[in-house]
C-alpha positions as CSV (number, residue, x, y, z in Angstrom):
1,M,47.7,88.6,48.5
2,S,47.2,89.3,44.8
3,V,45.2,87.1,42.3
4,V,47.0,86.7,39.1
5,R,44.2,84.9,37.4
6,P,41.3,83.1,38.7
7,G,42.6,80.4,41.0
8,L,46.3,81.6,41.0
9,V,47.5,83.6,43.9
10,I,50.8,85.3,44.6
11,E,51.7,86.0,48.2
12,G,54.9,86.5,50.1
13,G,57.1,85.6,47.1
14,Y,55.5,82.4,46.2
15,S,52.4,81.2,44.2
16,F,49.8,78.7,44.8
17,R,46.7,77.5,43.2
18,M,43.4,77.6,44.9
19,R,41.4,74.5,44.8
20,S,37.9,74.8,43.3
21,Q,35.3,74.7,45.9
22,E,33.3,72.5,43.6
23,L,35.7,69.5,43.7
24,P,35.2,67.2,46.7
25,V,38.9,66.6,47.7
26,K,39.8,64.4,50.6
27,P,42.0,66.6,52.9
28,V,45.5,65.3,53.2
29,L,46.7,64.6,56.8
30,V,50.1,65.4,58.0
31,R,50.2,62.1,59.9
32,E,49.7,60.3,56.5
33,L,52.5,62.3,54.8
34,I,54.8,61.6,57.6
35,G,54.0,57.9,57.7
36,E,54.5,57.7,53.9
37,S,57.8,59.4,54.1
38,L,59.1,57.2,56.9
39,R,57.9,54.1,55.1
40,E,59.6,55.2,51.7
41,E,62.8,55.8,53.6
42,R,62.7,52.5,55.5
43,V,62.0,50.5,52.3
44,S,64.7,52.4,50.4
45,Q,67.3,51.3,53.1
46,G,66.1,47.8,52.8
47,K,65.1,47.7,56.6
48,T,62.1,45.8,57.9
49,L,59.5,47.1,60.2
50,R,61.0,44.7,62.8
51,D,64.5,46.2,62.3
52,V,63.3,49.8,62.9
53,S,60.9,49.0,65.7
54,R,63.7,47.2,67.6
55,K,66.2,50.1,67.1
56,A,63.5,52.8,67.9
57,R,62.2,50.8,70.9
58,V,58.7,51.0,69.6
59,S,56.2,48.1,69.0
60,L,56.1,46.7,65.6
61,G,52.3,47.3,65.4
62,Y,52.5,50.9,66.5
63,L,55.2,51.6,64.0
64,S,53.1,50.0,61.3
65,E,50.1,52.3,62.3
66,V,52.4,55.4,62.1
67,E,53.6,54.4,58.7
68,R,50.1,53.9,57.5
69,G,49.0,57.3,58.8
70,Q,46.6,55.7,61.4
71,K,48.5,57.1,64.5
72,E,49.8,60.5,65.2
73,A,53.3,60.1,66.4
74,S,54.8,62.3,69.1
75,S,57.8,64.3,68.5
76,E,59.8,61.9,70.7
77,L,58.6,58.9,68.8
78,L,59.5,60.6,65.5
79,A,62.9,61.4,66.7
80,A,63.4,57.7,67.7
81,I,62.2,56.4,64.4
82,C,64.4,58.9,62.5
83,A,67.5,57.9,64.7
84,A,66.7,54.3,63.9
85,L,66.8,55.2,60.2
86,D,70.0,57.3,60.6
87,L,68.0,60.1,59.2
88,P,67.6,63.7,60.6
89,L,64.1,64.6,61.6
90,S,64.4,67.9,59.7
91,V,64.9,65.9,56.5
92,V,61.6,64.0,57.0
93,L,59.8,67.3,57.8
94,N,61.2,68.8,54.8
95,V,60.0,66.0,52.6
96,V,56.6,66.2,54.2
97,S,56.6,70.0,53.5
98,E,57.3,69.5,49.9
99,K,54.6,66.7,49.7
100,M,52.0,69.0,51.2
101,A,53.1,71.9,48.9
102,V,52.4,69.7,46.0
103,Y,49.0,68.8,47.3
104,E,48.2,72.4,48.0
105,G,49.6,73.5,44.6
106,V,52.3,75.7,45.9
107,T,54.8,76.2,43.1
108,A,57.8,77.6,44.9
109,L,58.3,77.3,48.6
110,P,59.9,80.2,50.4
111,S,63.0,79.4,52.6
112,V,62.3,79.0,56.2
113,R,65.2,81.3,57.1
114,S,63.7,84.2,54.9
115,M,60.2,83.6,56.4
116,A,61.8,83.9,59.9
117,Q,63.6,87.0,59.0
118,A,60.6,88.6,57.5
119,A,58.6,87.8,60.6
120,A,61.2,89.3,62.9
C-alpha cells in the first residue's frame, strides 16, 4: 500500500480515498445495497412486489423488507428473486459491488479474474 497524498491510497492496481475519521458517516450495509438494487430492477421492469413475490415464492412482506434493506436475504432467496426478475445473481452482485466502491471511494475496481489469478 502506498499513500499518494493524504487520504489517497494506491494498492493492488486500484486507488481509493480514505474517509476522514472526523466525519461521522453511517456505514453502508450490503443488505441495503442489495435491496436497493433489486427494487431498482423490479421497478425498471414495471413489475410489482406482488408479481415478483408470487414468482419467487416468497411472501410479499418479506420481499418488501429485503428491498428496504431490513432483512438479510439468504443466497437461495436471492437466487429465487433474481430468477423472478430474469436477472442473473452475478449482475446484482456486480451492481452492489459498484455501489459499494462508490461509497468507499474506490476509483477503479480490479477485475475479479485478475484478483483470483494474483491470489493463486
